[in-house]
C-alpha positions as MATLAB code, in Angstrom:
seq = 'XXXXXXXXXXXXXXXXXXXXXXXXXXXXXXXXXXXXXXXXXXXXXXXXXXXXXXXXXXXXXXXXXXXXXXXXXXXXXXXXXXXXXXXXXXXXXXXXXXXXXXXXXXXXXXXXXXXXXXXXXXXXXXXXXXXXXXXXXXXXXXXXXXXXXXXXXXXXXXXXXXXXXXXXXXXXXXXXXXXXXXXXXXXXXXXXXXXXXXXXXXXXXXXXXXXXXXXXXXXXXXXXXXXXXXXXXXXXXXXXXXXXXXXXXXXXXXXXXXXXXXXXXXXXXXXXXXXXXXXXXXXXXXXXXXXXXXXXXXXXXXXXXXXXXXXXXXXXXXXXXXXXXXXXXXXXXXXXXXXXXXXXXXXXXXXXXXXXXXXXXXXXXXXXXXXXXXXXXXXXXXXXXXXXXXXXXXXXXXXXXXXXXXXXXXXXXXXXX';
ca = [
     -25.586   -7.707   25.367;
     -21.972   -8.611   24.769;
     -22.952  -10.833   21.848;
     -25.388   -8.320   20.370;
     -23.211   -5.217   20.639;
     -20.817   -6.159   17.796;
     -23.786   -6.642   15.436;
     -24.695   -2.992   15.919;
     -21.168   -1.642   16.355;
     -22.444   -0.585   19.748;
     -20.839    0.345   23.017;
     -22.157   -1.058   26.307;
     -22.728    1.312   29.189;
     -23.444    0.255   32.767;
     -24.828    3.168   34.784;
     -25.003    2.298   38.466;
     -28.295    2.987   40.245;
     -28.127    5.503   43.082;
     -27.814    3.859   46.526;
     -26.532    0.598   45.031;
     -22.927   -0.532   44.753;
     -20.529    2.348   45.310;
     -23.057    5.013   44.284;
     -23.893    6.049   47.836;
     -24.887    9.752   47.920;
     -24.199   10.015   51.651;
     -21.374    7.506   51.866;
     -21.683    5.045   54.722;
     -24.577    7.103   56.095;
     -26.795    6.604   53.027;
     -28.980    4.003   54.746;
     -28.812    5.546   58.208;
     -32.187    7.321   58.317;
     -35.325    7.937   56.280;
     -34.330   11.486   55.409;
     -31.243   10.278   53.567;
     -32.985    7.248   52.085;
     -35.737    9.461   50.720;
     -33.713   10.055   47.562;
     -33.756    6.341   46.709;
     -36.552    5.970   44.158;
     -36.999    4.608   40.653;
     -38.155    7.999   39.399;
     -34.933    9.594   40.620;
     -32.836    6.827   39.077;
     -34.530    7.199   35.692;
     -34.040   10.949   35.850;
     -30.349   10.322   36.554;
     -30.084    8.195   33.411;
     -32.090   10.661   31.342;
     -29.708   13.423   32.310;
     -26.553   11.365   31.920;
     -27.164    9.723   28.536;
     -27.218   12.901   26.395;
     -24.000   13.976   28.100;
     -22.403   10.592   27.440;
     -23.418   10.605   23.782;
     -22.157   14.130   23.211;
     -18.937   14.021   25.214;
     -17.824   10.388   25.169;
     -19.264    8.889   21.990;
     -19.169   12.204   20.113;
     -22.394   11.134   18.438;
     -25.583   12.810   19.633;
     -27.662   10.754   17.171;
     -26.531    7.349   18.441;
     -29.598    5.241   19.314;
     -29.836    3.825   22.823;
     -31.389    0.501   23.799;
     -31.966   -0.215   27.499;
     -31.448   -3.762   28.773;
     -32.546   -4.956   32.175;
     -33.749   -7.933   34.151;
     -36.012   -8.058   37.212;
     -36.112   -4.551   38.713;
     -33.672   -3.573   35.977;
     -36.203   -4.836   33.444;
     -38.865   -2.685   35.036;
     -36.556    0.299   34.771;
     -35.785   -0.491   31.125;
     -39.479   -0.594   30.197;
     -40.345    2.473   32.246;
     -37.367    4.358   30.827;
     -38.692    3.865   27.311;
     -42.222    4.815   28.409;
     -41.200    7.918   30.379;
     -38.334    9.136   28.206;
     -38.964    8.016   24.591;
     -36.937   10.999   23.378;
     -33.894    9.737   25.310;
     -33.859    6.009   24.525;
     -35.059    4.226   21.410;
     -36.074    0.837   22.757;
     -35.847   -1.607   25.645;
     -35.466   -5.304   26.382;
     -37.256   -5.888   29.677;
     -36.587   -9.398   30.995;
     -38.546  -10.828   33.930;
     -39.997   -7.399   34.660;
     -43.039   -7.638   37.003;
     -44.436   -4.251   36.002;
     -48.021   -5.355   36.724;
     -47.468   -6.596   40.272;
     -49.002   -3.460   41.755;
     -52.376   -2.276   42.957;
     -54.801   -2.455   40.047;
     -52.608   -4.806   38.027;
     -55.060   -7.695   38.473;
     -52.380  -10.142   39.583;
     -53.395  -12.695   42.212;
     -51.307  -12.022   45.350;
     -50.706  -15.769   45.661;
     -49.558  -16.289   42.070;
     -45.863  -15.903   42.928;
     -45.804  -18.748   45.449;
     -48.025  -20.873   43.236;
     -45.183  -20.928   40.701;
     -42.617  -21.610   43.441;
     -44.655  -24.612   44.551;
     -45.099  -25.924   41.009;
     -41.348  -25.721   40.369;
     -40.578  -27.908   43.380;
     -43.423  -30.363   42.910;
     -42.519  -30.813   39.236;
     -38.940  -31.555   40.348;
     -40.127  -34.340   42.648;
     -40.305  -32.689   46.072;
     -43.175  -33.839   48.274;
     -45.706  -31.047   48.676;
     -47.424  -32.622   51.659;
     -44.160  -33.140   53.540;
     -43.206  -29.506   53.013;
     -46.614  -28.334   54.220;
     -46.324  -30.499   57.326;
     -42.798  -29.200   57.899;
     -44.010  -25.684   58.746;
     -46.442  -27.113   61.278;
     -43.686  -29.246   62.790;
     -41.407  -26.223   63.239;
     -44.111  -24.251   65.005;
     -44.955  -27.234   67.192;
     -41.348  -27.885   68.208;
     -40.709  -24.199   68.903;
     -43.289  -24.264   71.695;
     -40.980  -26.182   74.051;
     -37.378  -25.822   75.155;
     -36.597  -29.368   74.034;
     -38.219  -28.721   70.672;
     -36.201  -25.543   70.159;
     -33.036  -27.491   70.942;
     -33.978  -29.938   68.201;
     -34.487  -27.093   65.734;
     -31.211  -25.422   66.710;
     -29.381  -28.721   66.216;
     -31.040  -29.740   62.952;
     -30.420  -26.351   61.349;
     -26.982  -25.847   62.939;
     -28.161  -22.474   64.199;
     -25.409  -20.014   65.030;
     -24.958  -19.062   68.696;
     -25.932  -15.466   67.973;
     -29.321  -16.435   66.542;
     -30.389  -19.421   68.628;
     -34.132  -20.008   68.810;
     -34.984  -19.044   72.376;
     -38.742  -18.573   72.307;
     -41.797  -19.669   70.377;
     -41.885  -16.560   68.199;
     -38.420  -17.388   66.835;
     -40.120  -20.141   64.837;
     -41.265  -17.466   62.394;
     -37.673  -16.282   61.937;
     -36.588  -19.803   61.038;
     -39.567  -20.320   58.751;
     -38.806  -17.066   56.928;
     -35.182  -18.186   56.544;
     -36.312  -21.450   54.930;
     -39.040  -19.900   52.834;
     -36.616  -17.455   51.267;
     -34.492  -20.390   50.157;
     -37.481  -21.934   48.379;
     -38.460  -18.701   46.666;
     -34.964  -17.727   45.567;
     -34.283  -21.287   44.408;
     -37.244  -20.962   42.044;
     -36.036  -17.610   40.760;
     -32.483  -18.719   39.981;
     -33.256  -22.197   38.681;
     -30.571  -21.871   36.026;
     -29.301  -24.852   34.009;
     -25.667  -24.292   35.001;
     -23.799  -23.435   38.241;
     -24.093  -19.781   39.253;
     -23.302  -17.480   42.162;
     -25.834  -14.722   41.453;
     -27.397  -14.795   44.930;
     -25.580  -17.793   46.390;
     -23.197  -20.379   44.903;
     -25.577  -22.973   43.459;
     -25.376  -26.034   41.208;
     -27.083  -26.204   37.831;
     -30.826  -26.829   37.979;
     -30.739  -26.260   41.768;
     -34.431  -27.012   42.377;
     -34.005  -30.461   40.864;
     -30.775  -30.918   42.828;
     -32.536  -30.046   46.095;
     -35.408  -32.424   45.425;
     -32.978  -35.195   44.503;
     -31.269  -34.785   47.877;
     -34.456  -35.181   49.903;
     -35.617  -38.107   47.778;
     -32.318  -39.863   48.462;
     -32.597  -39.198   52.204;
     -36.298  -40.026   52.382;
     -37.394  -42.572   49.744;
     -40.656  -42.701   51.673;
     -42.340  -39.521   52.954;
     -41.270  -38.801   56.547;
     -43.910  -38.430   59.237;
     -42.050  -37.629   62.472;
     -41.599  -33.956   63.364;
     -37.806  -34.116   63.466;
     -37.696  -35.763   60.044;
     -40.159  -33.253   58.623;
     -38.007  -30.319   59.689;
     -34.880  -32.122   58.499;
     -36.535  -32.384   55.075;
     -36.779  -28.592   55.027;
     -33.224  -28.295   56.313;
     -31.804  -30.416   53.485;
     -33.458  -28.216   50.879;
     -32.558  -24.894   52.495;
     -29.009  -26.019   53.268;
     -28.313  -26.549   49.576;
     -29.290  -22.933   48.995;
     -27.317  -21.424   51.857;
     -24.391  -23.829   51.928;
     -23.972  -25.711   48.659;
     -20.188  -25.465   48.982;
     -20.185  -26.978   52.474;
     -18.011  -24.157   53.762;
     -20.476  -22.901   56.392;
     -20.675  -24.685   59.743;
     -23.589  -22.692   61.192;
     -26.622  -20.722   60.003;
     -27.656  -17.318   61.265;
     -31.418  -17.508   60.897;
     -32.713  -14.315   62.534;
     -32.593  -11.452   60.034;
     -32.652   -8.805   62.756;
     -29.332  -10.221   63.981;
     -27.548  -11.075   60.752;
     -29.330   -9.296   57.907;
     -30.739  -11.279   55.015;
     -28.429  -14.228   54.260;
     -30.558  -15.214   51.256;
     -29.307  -12.250   49.252;
     -25.694  -12.011   50.366;
     -24.689  -12.057   46.717;
     -26.270   -8.633   46.274;
     -23.754   -7.014   48.606;
     -24.069   -4.640   51.540;
     -26.844   -2.582   49.918;
     -29.334   -5.466   50.015;
     -31.807   -3.204   51.855;
     -32.176   -1.018   48.775;
     -34.932   -3.056   47.193;
     -36.828   -3.587   50.471;
     -36.809    0.182   50.961;
     -38.239    0.769   47.509;
     -40.864   -1.938   48.000;
     -41.839   -0.256   51.274;
     -42.232    3.191   49.737;
     -42.886    3.631   46.007;
     -42.953    0.102   44.520;
     -45.439   -1.631   46.798;
     -46.134   -5.113   45.448;
     -49.165   -7.079   46.565;
     -47.662  -10.534   47.140;
     -48.452  -13.140   49.768;
     -48.723  -16.894   50.143;
     -52.222  -18.335   50.315;
     -51.574  -21.951   51.273;
     -54.201  -24.624   50.612;
     -54.585  -25.496   46.938;
     -52.525  -22.476   45.889;
     -49.122  -23.241   47.408;
     -47.266  -25.293   50.036;
     -46.788  -22.389   52.422;
     -49.663  -21.038   54.567;
     -52.370  -18.404   54.254;
     -50.374  -15.408   55.387;
     -52.804  -13.031   53.672;
     -55.560  -14.186   55.994;
     -53.306  -14.336   59.047;
     -52.147  -10.756   58.509;
     -55.617   -9.394   57.802;
     -54.807   -8.593   54.177;
     -51.769   -8.227   51.963;
     -51.284   -4.508   52.613;
     -51.263   -5.033   56.372;
     -48.671   -7.750   55.889;
     -46.490   -5.407   53.826;
     -46.760   -2.680   56.456;
     -45.776   -5.107   59.189;
     -42.674   -6.179   57.260;
     -41.695   -2.596   56.495;
     -42.050   -1.461   60.084;
     -40.029   -4.430   61.294;
     -37.287   -3.694   58.767;
     -37.053    0.101   58.862;
     -38.741    1.387   62.013;
     -35.355    1.778   63.698;
     -34.359    4.460   61.176;
     -37.606    6.422   61.386;
     -39.935    4.635   58.975;
     -43.692    4.926   59.530;
     -46.716    3.839   57.507;
     -46.957    7.292   55.942;
     -43.954    6.421   53.751;
     -45.863    3.602   52.020;
     -47.549    4.750   48.800;
     -49.251    1.777   47.168;
     -50.591    3.907   44.294;
     -47.269    5.419   43.268;
     -46.178    2.907   40.621;
     -49.591    2.613   38.909;
     -49.884    6.397   38.714;
     -46.278    7.068   37.750;
     -45.867    4.370   35.104;
     -49.323    3.006   34.278;
     -50.578   -0.556   33.971;
     -51.496   -0.733   30.283;
     -49.302   -0.363   27.228;
     -51.350    0.780   24.234;
     -49.214    3.907   23.860;
     -45.878    2.126   24.376;
     -43.410    1.382   21.601;
     -40.188   -0.533   20.962;
     -40.209   -2.726   24.071;
     -39.529   -6.461   24.220;
     -40.935   -8.200   27.312;
     -39.584  -11.688   28.074;
     -40.622  -14.048   30.863;
     -39.843  -17.655   31.790;
     -42.288  -20.220   33.130;
     -39.959  -21.264   35.989;
     -39.699  -17.718   37.300;
     -42.260  -16.808   39.979;
     -41.916  -13.142   39.013;
     -43.288  -13.946   35.564;
     -46.834  -13.765   36.937;
     -46.487   -9.990   37.197;
     -45.036   -9.639   33.718;
     -46.426   -8.434   30.402;
     -47.985  -10.955   28.021;
     -49.902  -10.822   24.765;
     -53.215  -10.498   26.624;
     -52.012   -7.637   28.851;
     -54.151   -4.505   28.360;
     -52.876   -2.467   25.441;
     -50.275   -4.936   24.176;
     -52.187   -5.999   21.047;
     -52.632   -2.357   20.095;
     -48.975   -1.647   20.845;
     -47.709   -4.545   18.704;
     -47.851   -2.303   15.650;
     -45.422   -0.004   17.467;
     -42.878   -2.700   18.260;
     -44.063   -4.023   21.628;
     -43.482   -7.780   21.752;
     -43.853  -10.464   24.402;
     -42.136  -13.846   24.743;
     -42.971  -16.589   27.252;
     -40.057  -19.007   27.517;
     -40.367  -22.645   28.567;
     -37.671  -23.674   31.081;
     -36.719  -20.044   31.534;
     -35.779  -18.828   35.022;
     -35.366  -15.259   36.252;
     -33.985  -13.179   33.338;
     -32.043  -16.195   32.040;
     -32.523  -14.936   28.481;
     -30.353  -11.858   28.999;
     -27.616  -13.670   30.871;
     -24.501  -14.519   28.889;
     -25.304  -17.445   26.551;
     -24.187  -20.830   27.860;
     -23.965  -24.219   26.180;
     -26.288  -25.563   28.901;
     -29.076  -23.132   28.011;
     -32.337  -24.854   27.012;
     -33.205  -24.680   23.322;
     -36.257  -22.605   24.227;
     -34.035  -19.883   25.673;
     -31.685  -19.960   22.697;
     -34.655  -19.690   20.356;
     -36.148  -16.758   22.263;
     -32.869  -14.860   22.029;
     -32.746  -15.609   18.306;
     -36.324  -14.422   17.776;
     -35.677  -11.169   19.617;
     -32.493  -10.567   17.652;
     -33.860  -11.408   14.214;
     -37.479  -10.302   14.363;
     -37.250   -7.411   16.800;
     -33.805   -5.911   16.956;
     -32.756   -6.471   13.344;
     -35.993   -6.323   11.343;
     -38.831   -4.671   13.188;
     -38.420   -2.817   16.427;
     -35.359   -0.733   15.756;
     -34.812   -1.242   12.020;
     -34.825    2.478   11.269;
     -31.600    2.870   13.211;
     -29.573    0.325   11.210;
];
């Protein structure tokens, strides 16, 4: 955005989403109960922007005819696309990066597709799929005994306040590790970042290099199998080496995987438990190196409900707050009537499976109206809209160039130049 703005003599406006950052409508009480959280919704946020932008153009820019282009990545990319679809009279176009707008009921996305990409990222980087699969079994086996739990607490340097004290705590530890794998795959950027956690460049490759150095031959003993998982997850949670312990039970310490998002990290879980219900679960077997949680839970929706109750039941959440049809009804799952939207996705990003591609329903028809899709080799989660870096792969540089030249300058928004 900062590189593109001068080309258009444009200003850049960041409008903070309600309930995120300092935009807390009820101050410190904003997340205290479901009644107050009920105003946290994508529809409300888009309405906020739709009301604010005309005011900003008239009173700050002093130009009511100034065109507006929305930029966003991940959930922000979803908002950018939906903003253009819902309010085409307010904004003139959108660049939606890594926007999984199809990952909803009726979107025809395999629930296991996300973790299939996660697995491919690690296997392609040299991690041993079989060892990882056996690692989950080893954790569950060790957690059955006091001695085994002591081993797990020692290997993972578990903090005193979240020590594994019973067999069920194995699932807390497994979730802690799994999040590291999934977020690693998302933020597999070619240079050091601190988006979610401080990480080295190409962190998935870095993690796999560490375990290959430690274990030139695949480990077979339970303690070595869990140590394999520890080495990988420790790079995610403690790449700087500054942490001496790990708090692994989310009920005790929140979600350490997303500390970089700040104190409002429950915002997205709330939305995914109410209006933006995504059908995602690991399937194990040939699909991924996790386990068949869909089958274990009795279906993906039951699994989502279980997570939501565990996370929000204390503040009054019940199953009646979960509306799995909201997003498909509110925003739609086909794009024939859309216009002036650029959808970009990267092959390293597990969220790409829920994105828009050239074979998505309605996209071919919408191409004449400026709807374009780009699939970027070696692209991680919304890497293409991050600030350009000399370490960026040529594929990412080329995608940015194509969007700028063929969409922004010549086709999509040419009438505004």
